[in-house]
C-alpha positions as CSV (number, residue, x, y, z in Angstrom):
1,M,9.2,-44.7,-17.6
2,A,11.8,-42.0,-16.8
3,S,10.0,-39.5,-18.7
4,Q,7.2,-40.0,-16.4
5,L,9.6,-40.2,-13.7
6,V,10.7,-36.6,-14.6
7,F,7.0,-35.4,-15.0
8,F,6.3,-36.3,-11.7
9,V,9.2,-34.6,-10.1
10,T,8.6,-31.5,-12.0
11,L,5.3,-31.6,-10.9
12,L,5.9,-32.4,-7.1
13,A,8.4,-29.1,-7.6
14,L,5.6,-26.8,-9.3
15,S,3.2,-28.2,-6.1
16,A,5.4,-27.0,-3.6
17,V,6.5,-23.3,-5.1
18,S,2.4,-23.3,-5.2
19,C,2.1,-24.2,-1.9
20,D,4.6,-21.7,-0.7
21,S,3.1,-18.8,-2.7
22,F,2.0,-15.6,-1.2
23,S,-2.1,-15.8,-0.9
24,T,-4.0,-12.9,0.0
25,D,-6.4,-15.1,1.9
26,N,-3.5,-16.2,4.5
27,P,-0.4,-13.8,3.8
28,T,2.0,-15.4,6.4
29,D,4.5,-18.1,6.4
30,R,6.1,-17.0,3.3
31,R,9.5,-17.6,1.8
32,V,11.9,-14.5,1.6
33,L,15.4,-15.0,-0.7
34,V,18.0,-12.9,1.4
35,L,20.9,-11.8,-0.9
36,L,24.2,-11.1,0.9
37,D,27.5,-9.4,0.1
38,D,29.1,-12.0,2.7
39,F,27.6,-14.0,4.8
40,A,29.3,-12.6,7.8
41,I,26.4,-10.2,7.7
42,K,23.8,-13.2,8.4
43,S,25.7,-13.1,12.0
44,S,26.1,-9.5,12.4
45,H,22.6,-8.9,11.6
46,S,21.4,-12.0,13.3
47,L,19.0,-10.2,15.7
48,Y,16.8,-8.8,12.7
49,F,16.7,-12.1,10.7
50,K,15.7,-13.9,14.3
51,S,12.5,-11.1,14.4
52,L,11.5,-12.3,11.0
53,Q,12.1,-16.2,11.2
54,S,10.3,-16.1,14.8
55,R,7.1,-14.6,12.9
56,G,7.1,-17.7,10.5
57,F,9.2,-16.5,7.6
58,Q,11.4,-18.8,5.8
59,L,14.6,-17.5,5.0
60,D,16.9,-18.3,2.1
61,F,20.3,-16.8,2.5
62,K,22.5,-16.8,-0.3
63,L,25.1,-14.8,-1.9
64,A,24.5,-12.0,-4.2
65,D,26.7,-13.4,-7.1
66,D,26.1,-17.1,-6.5
67,P,25.7,-18.4,-10.2
68,K,22.5,-20.5,-9.3
69,L,20.5,-17.6,-8.2
70,A,17.1,-17.6,-9.4
71,L,13.7,-16.0,-8.5
72,Q,11.6,-18.0,-10.5
73,R,11.1,-21.6,-12.0
74,Y,9.0,-23.0,-14.4
75,G,7.0,-20.0,-14.9
76,E,6.3,-19.8,-10.8
77,Y,8.0,-17.3,-8.5
78,L,10.0,-19.2,-5.6
79,Y,10.0,-16.3,-3.2
80,D,7.4,-14.0,-2.2
81,G,10.0,-11.2,-0.5
82,L,13.2,-10.6,-1.4
83,V,15.7,-8.6,1.2
84,I,18.9,-7.1,-0.5
85,F,21.7,-6.5,1.9
86,A,24.4,-6.4,-0.7
87,P,25.1,-2.6,-1.2
88,T,28.6,-3.3,-3.2
89,I,27.2,-6.0,-5.6
90,E,28.0,-5.0,-9.1
91,R,26.0,-7.4,-10.9
92,F,24.0,-10.0,-9.4
93,G,24.5,-14.0,-10.2
94,G,22.2,-16.3,-12.1
95,S,19.2,-15.1,-13.8
96,V,18.6,-12.3,-11.5
97,D,19.5,-8.6,-12.9
98,L,17.7,-5.2,-12.5
99,A,14.8,-6.2,-14.9
100,S,14.0,-9.7,-13.0
101,I,13.9,-7.4,-9.5
102,L,11.4,-5.1,-11.3
103,E,9.6,-7.6,-12.7
104,F,9.1,-9.4,-9.1
105,V,7.8,-6.1,-7.8
106,D,5.6,-5.8,-10.4
107,S,4.3,-9.1,-9.9
108,G,3.1,-8.1,-6.5
109,H,5.9,-9.4,-4.4
110,D,7.8,-7.1,-1.3
111,L,11.4,-5.8,-1.4
112,I,13.7,-4.4,1.5
113,L,16.7,-2.9,-0.3
114,A,19.9,-1.8,2.3
115,G,22.5,0.6,1.0
116,D,25.5,2.5,2.5
117,A,28.4,4.3,2.0
118,A,29.4,1.9,-0.7
119,A,26.5,1.6,-2.5
120,S,26.9,0.4,-6.3
121,D,25.3,1.5,-9.4
122,L,23.4,-1.2,-9.6
123,I,21.7,-0.6,-6.2
124,R,21.5,3.3,-6.9
125,E,19.4,2.0,-9.9
126,I,17.0,-0.3,-8.4
127,A,16.3,2.6,-5.8
128,T,15.9,5.0,-8.7
129,E,13.1,2.5,-10.5
130,C,11.4,2.6,-7.1
131,G,11.0,6.4,-6.8
132,V,14.1,7.2,-4.6
133,D,17.3,8.9,-5.9
134,F,20.2,8.5,-3.6
135,D,22.7,11.4,-3.6
136,E,24.7,11.5,-6.5
137,D,28.3,12.1,-4.6
138,A,29.6,8.4,-3.8
139,S,31.7,9.6,-0.8
140,A,28.7,11.8,0.6
141,L,27.0,10.8,3.9
142,V,24.1,12.5,6.0
143,I,25.9,14.7,8.4
144,D,24.1,16.4,11.3
145,H,25.7,18.7,14.1
146,T,22.9,19.0,16.1
147,S,21.1,15.8,16.2
148,Y,23.9,13.4,16.4
149,A,24.2,10.6,18.8
150,V,26.8,11.5,21.8
151,S,28.6,7.9,21.2
152,D,29.9,9.5,18.1
153,F,33.7,9.5,19.1
154,E,34.9,10.4,15.9
155,G,33.6,14.0,15.8
156,D,32.4,13.7,12.1
157,H,28.7,13.4,13.5
158,T,27.6,11.0,10.8
159,L,26.0,8.8,13.2
160,I,22.5,10.4,13.6
161,A,20.2,10.0,16.3
162,A,17.0,10.4,14.5
163,D,13.5,10.8,15.8
164,D,11.6,12.1,12.9
165,L,9.2,9.4,12.1
166,I,6.1,9.4,9.8
167,E,2.7,9.6,12.2
168,S,0.8,6.4,10.9
169,G,0.0,3.5,13.3
170,V,-0.5,1.1,10.5
171,I,3.1,1.4,9.3
172,L,5.2,2.0,12.5
173,G,2.6,0.1,14.9
174,K,0.5,1.6,18.0
175,D,3.2,1.5,20.6
176,K,5.1,5.2,19.9
177,I,8.9,4.5,19.4
178,K,10.4,6.4,22.1
179,A,14.2,6.1,21.8
180,P,16.2,7.4,18.8
181,I,17.2,5.7,15.9
182,L,20.5,5.4,15.3
183,F,21.3,5.8,11.6
184,Q,24.7,6.4,9.6
185,G,24.5,6.0,5.8
186,I,23.4,7.9,2.5
187,G,20.4,9.9,2.4
188,H,18.1,10.1,-0.5
189,S,15.2,12.0,-2.0
190,L,11.9,11.1,-3.1
191,N,11.1,11.7,-6.9
192,P,8.2,14.4,-7.0
193,A,6.7,12.9,-9.7
194,N,6.1,9.8,-7.8
195,N,3.3,9.7,-5.1
196,L,3.5,6.6,-4.0
197,V,6.6,7.0,-2.1
198,L,6.5,7.8,1.7
199,K,9.3,9.4,4.0
200,V,9.1,7.1,6.8
201,L,12.2,8.4,8.8
202,S,13.6,11.8,7.9
203,A,16.8,13.7,9.0
204,S,16.5,16.8,11.1
205,P,16.5,20.4,9.4
206,S,20.0,20.8,10.4
207,A,21.4,17.8,8.6
208,Y,22.9,17.7,5.2
209,S,24.4,15.2,2.5
210,A,28.3,15.7,2.0
211,N,31.7,14.1,2.0
212,P,32.8,14.2,5.8
213,A,36.7,14.0,4.7
214,A,36.8,17.0,2.9
215,K,35.6,20.4,3.0
216,L,32.5,21.9,1.7
217,S,33.2,24.1,-1.6
218,S,29.9,24.7,-2.6
219,P,26.3,24.1,-1.4
220,P,24.9,20.3,-0.6
221,T,22.2,19.5,-3.0
222,L,20.6,17.5,-0.4
223,Y,19.8,19.1,3.2
224,G,17.2,19.4,6.2
225,S,14.3,17.6,6.1
226,S,14.1,16.9,2.4
227,I,16.4,14.0,3.1
228,S,15.0,10.8,3.8
229,L,16.9,8.4,5.8
230,V,14.3,5.5,5.3
231,S,11.3,5.3,2.9
232,V,8.7,3.0,1.9
233,V,6.6,2.4,-1.4
234,Q,3.3,0.8,-2.0
235,A,2.8,0.2,-5.7
236,R,-0.7,0.3,-7.2
237,N,-0.6,-3.6,-7.0
238,N,-0.1,-3.3,-3.2
239,A,3.4,-4.4,-3.6
240,R,5.6,-3.1,-0.5
241,I,8.9,-1.8,-0.7
242,L,11.4,-0.6,2.1
243,I,14.6,1.3,0.8
244,S,17.1,2.3,3.6
245,G,20.4,4.3,3.1
246,S,21.9,2.4,6.1
247,L,22.6,-1.2,6.1
248,S,24.4,-0.9,9.7
249,M,20.9,0.4,11.0
250,F,19.7,-3.5,10.9
251,S,22.9,-4.7,12.4
252,N,23.2,-6.2,16.2
253,R,25.3,-3.7,17.3
254,Y,22.7,-0.8,16.7
255,F,19.8,-2.8,17.9
256,R,21.8,-3.1,21.2
257,S,24.2,-0.2,22.2
258,S,22.7,2.6,24.0
259,V,22.0,5.7,22.7
260,Q,21.7,9.4,23.6
261,K,21.2,12.3,21.5
262,A,22.9,15.6,21.3
263,G,21.6,18.1,23.6
264,S,19.3,15.6,25.5
265,A,19.7,14.8,29.1
266,T,18.0,11.2,28.6
267,K,20.4,8.2,28.1
268,H,18.5,4.9,26.7
269,E,19.7,1.6,26.9
270,K,19.2,0.7,23.3
271,P,18.2,2.6,20.4
272,G,14.7,2.5,18.9
273,N,16.3,0.1,15.6
274,E,14.7,-3.0,16.8
275,Q,11.2,-1.6,17.3
276,F,11.3,0.5,14.1
277,L,12.8,-2.4,11.8
278,S,10.6,-5.1,13.3
279,E,7.5,-3.0,13.0
280,I,7.8,-1.7,9.6
281,S,8.7,-5.0,8.4
282,K,5.6,-6.2,9.4
283,W,3.8,-3.8,7.1
284,I,6.4,-4.7,4.3
285,F,5.1,-8.1,4.7
286,H,1.6,-7.5,4.7
287,E,1.2,-8.8,8.6
288,R,-0.6,-5.1,9.0
289,G,-2.4,-3.0,6.7
290,H,-3.5,-5.7,4.6
291,L,-7.1,-5.4,3.3
292,K,-9.5,-7.4,1.9
293,A,-13.3,-7.2,0.7
294,V,-15.8,-9.9,0.3
295,N,-19.4,-10.5,-0.1
296,V,-20.3,-7.7,-2.2
297,K,-24.0,-7.5,-2.3
298,H,-26.9,-5.6,-3.9
299,H,-30.7,-6.1,-4.3
300,K,-34.0,-4.3,-4.1
301,V,-35.4,-3.2,-0.8
302,G,-37.6,-6.0,0.7
303,E,-35.5,-8.7,-1.6
304,H,-32.6,-10.6,-1.0
305,N,-31.5,-11.7,-4.6
306,E,-29.4,-9.9,-6.8
307,P,-31.9,-8.6,-9.9
308,A,-30.3,-8.4,-13.3
309,I,-31.5,-5.3,-14.1
310,Y,-32.8,-2.6,-12.4
311,R,-35.2,0.4,-13.1
312,I,-35.1,3.8,-12.8
313,T,-36.2,4.9,-9.0
314,D,-35.9,1.5,-7.6
315,D,-34.9,1.5,-4.0
316,L,-31.9,-0.6,-3.7
317,E,-29.3,-1.5,-1.0
318,Y,-25.6,-2.3,-1.3
319,S,-23.3,-3.9,1.3
320,V,-19.6,-5.3,1.6
321,E,-18.0,-7.2,3.9
322,I,-14.2,-5.7,4.8
323,Y,-11.6,-7.4,6.8
324,E,-7.7,-6.7,7.7
325,W,-5.2,-9.1,8.7
326,S,-3.8,-9.0,12.1
327,G,-0.6,-11.0,11.5
328,S,-2.6,-14.3,12.6
329,S,-6.4,-13.7,11.8
330,W,-8.4,-11.6,9.6
331,E,-10.3,-8.7,12.1
332,P,-13.4,-6.6,11.2
333,Y,-11.7,-3.3,9.5
334,V,-13.5,-0.2,11.3
335,A,-13.6,3.2,9.3
336,D,-15.9,5.7,8.6
337,D,-14.7,6.9,5.1
338,V,-15.6,4.2,3.0
339,Q,-17.8,5.2,-0.2
340,V,-19.6,3.5,-3.0
341,Q,-20.3,5.3,-6.0
342,F,-23.1,4.6,-8.5
343,Y,-21.1,5.3,-11.7
344,M,-21.9,5.9,-15.5
345,M,-19.7,8.2,-17.0
346,S,-19.6,10.0,-13.9
347,P,-21.0,9.4,-10.3
348,Y,-24.9,9.9,-10.0
349,V,-24.7,8.8,-6.4
350,L,-21.9,8.9,-3.9
351,K,-22.7,7.4,-0.5
352,T,-20.4,6.9,2.5
353,L,-21.2,3.5,3.5
354,T,-22.3,2.6,7.4
355,T,-20.6,0.3,9.2
356,D,-21.9,-2.2,12.2
357,N,-18.2,-2.2,13.6
358,K,-17.9,-6.0,12.7
359,G,-16.7,-5.9,9.1
360,L,-20.0,-4.9,7.4
361,Y,-20.4,-2.0,5.5
362,F,-23.8,-1.1,3.9
363,T,-26.2,1.7,2.6
364,S,-29.3,2.2,0.5
365,F,-30.5,4.9,-1.8
366,K,-32.9,5.4,-4.9
367,V,-31.7,4.7,-8.6
368,P,-31.4,7.6,-10.4
369,D,-33.9,8.7,-13.1
370,V,-31.3,7.9,-15.9
371,Y,-31.2,4.6,-17.7
372,G,-28.0,3.1,-18.7
373,V,-25.2,0.9,-17.8
374,F,-24.2,1.8,-14.3
375,Q,-21.4,0.4,-12.1
376,F,-21.1,0.2,-8.0
377,K,-17.7,1.3,-7.4
378,V,-15.6,1.4,-4.4
379,E,-12.3,2.9,-4.4
380,Y,-10.6,2.9,-0.9
381,Q,-7.0,4.4,-0.8
382,R,-5.6,5.2,3.1
383,L,-2.4,5.8,4.3
384,G,-0.7,2.6,4.9
385,Y,-3.7,0.5,4.0
386,T,-3.9,-1.8,0.5
387,S,-6.1,-0.4,-1.8
388,L,-9.4,-2.0,-2.3
389,T,-11.0,-1.7,-5.7
390,L,-14.3,-3.0,-6.1
391,S,-16.8,-2.9,-9.2
392,K,-19.9,-4.7,-10.6
393,Q,-21.7,-3.6,-13.5
394,I,-25.7,-3.4,-13.9
395,P,-28.0,-2.0,-16.5
396,V,-30.8,0.4,-15.5
397,R,-33.8,0.5,-17.7
398,P,-36.8,3.1,-18.0
399,F,-40.4,2.2,-17.0
400,R,-42.2,0.2,-19.9
401,H,-45.3,1.4,-21.5
402,N,-47.6,-0.7,-18.9
403,E,-45.7,1.0,-16.0
404,Y,-46.3,4.1,-16.4
405,E,-49.3,5.7,-14.0
406,R,-52.7,6.1,-15.8
407,F,-53.1,9.6,-14.4
408,I,-50.3,11.5,-13.3
409,P,-51.1,13.4,-9.9
410,A,-48.9,16.3,-10.9
411,A,-51.1,16.8,-14.2
412,Y,-54.5,17.0,-12.3
413,P,-54.9,20.8,-12.5
414,Y,-54.2,20.5,-16.6
415,Y,-56.9,17.8,-16.6
416,G,-59.2,20.3,-14.6
417,A,-58.6,23.3,-16.9
418,A,-59.3,20.8,-20.2
419,F,-62.6,19.6,-18.9
420,S,-63.7,23.3,-17.3
421,M,-62.8,25.0,-20.8
422,M,-65.1,22.0,-22.4
423,A,-67.9,22.6,-19.9
424,G,-67.9,26.5,-20.4
425,F,-67.8,25.9,-24.1
426,F,-71.0,24.0,-23.8
427,I,-72.5,26.8,-21.5
428,F,-71.4,29.3,-23.9
429,S,-73.1,27.5,-27.0
430,V,-76.3,27.0,-24.9
431,V,-76.5,30.5,-23.9
432,H,-75.6,31.9,-27.3
433,L,-78.5,29.5,-29.3
434,Y,-81.2,29.9,-27.1
435,H,-80.8,33.4,-26.2
436,K,-83.5,35.9,-27.3
């Protein structure tokens, strides 16, 4: 009886985990684990956390060195997103480590990582594995003597008013961020071999990374617009990662304090941090830019059922429905650059799909005069959107012996030549035999 009770409790736990797990059909109401250096961060950054909770996220706050930490149980992940606001942590507690975090992302889950001037080697290593390299100098901060915030009274110009944002409505939302974004922290560069990493917030051309308390004895390794302040990654499995060199930019203080950029007469009541981080978190957690494709169909023109095989030169129709998650429901995705390939070793047919602006994409074409095993392939990759990879295999056969035309119109001149030669030979024979 006791063993049955244990089995029943275990089954209930697994059911609860499965119900809360991320679903491509409903990418909201997900559980997020928030790892902190100190529980004081929970109150000092409460506005950011409340913005997530107001959108339906269940935040589980834990210290980064909690000995009971775990990302999965019984082979199932307990969380669908991970926020690491513990820049000084040298070693995570429980079963969480670098390998488990990378495996968490490789399984399609999302990650937000924030560092600062005291970032540990562990935090730097996680960032490096994601294609981002923080400045090797542990004492270096991003300094800008022309784009600093006027409220930077200390005079070291490490409090930056940044406004060099990526131009992408799907990542940052449709409403333009008008106020500069306050940033104080460390800069990073992107791995040039990793084309999945994008700079979302860049430093100005006058910025550089150095120790503000020491004189420069050599040129800085990071300088100008090559310094990234905030970067994002969209992995090939559509997992999304946000990496920031500043934990303070998420704080209540930076959400509410007024800001005036040096050299500008405009003073904003509050910086753009709240709008920027709220909008980008919508993208990170798949509330925007998340696509799905359904009802992939193909058939001969004039028919409705999908055949098991096509014949060369058949006329066919192909269609697919594509929708985008709006944060609460699926809306038709409208674009003019979705293409389908009819592929065997190389694309024999490449067609741009026509849309009815209601989510349906379709086209028609003639099967090429080549037989073999073909594929309908849609490989759609667009900045800020989850990638779509669709594939359907279909064989193509040649004509059967009884399907060829009895007389080929193109051969009529040859038929005429043969019969005219026979007629000419007959006439020549008659004339030759009976001519006196």
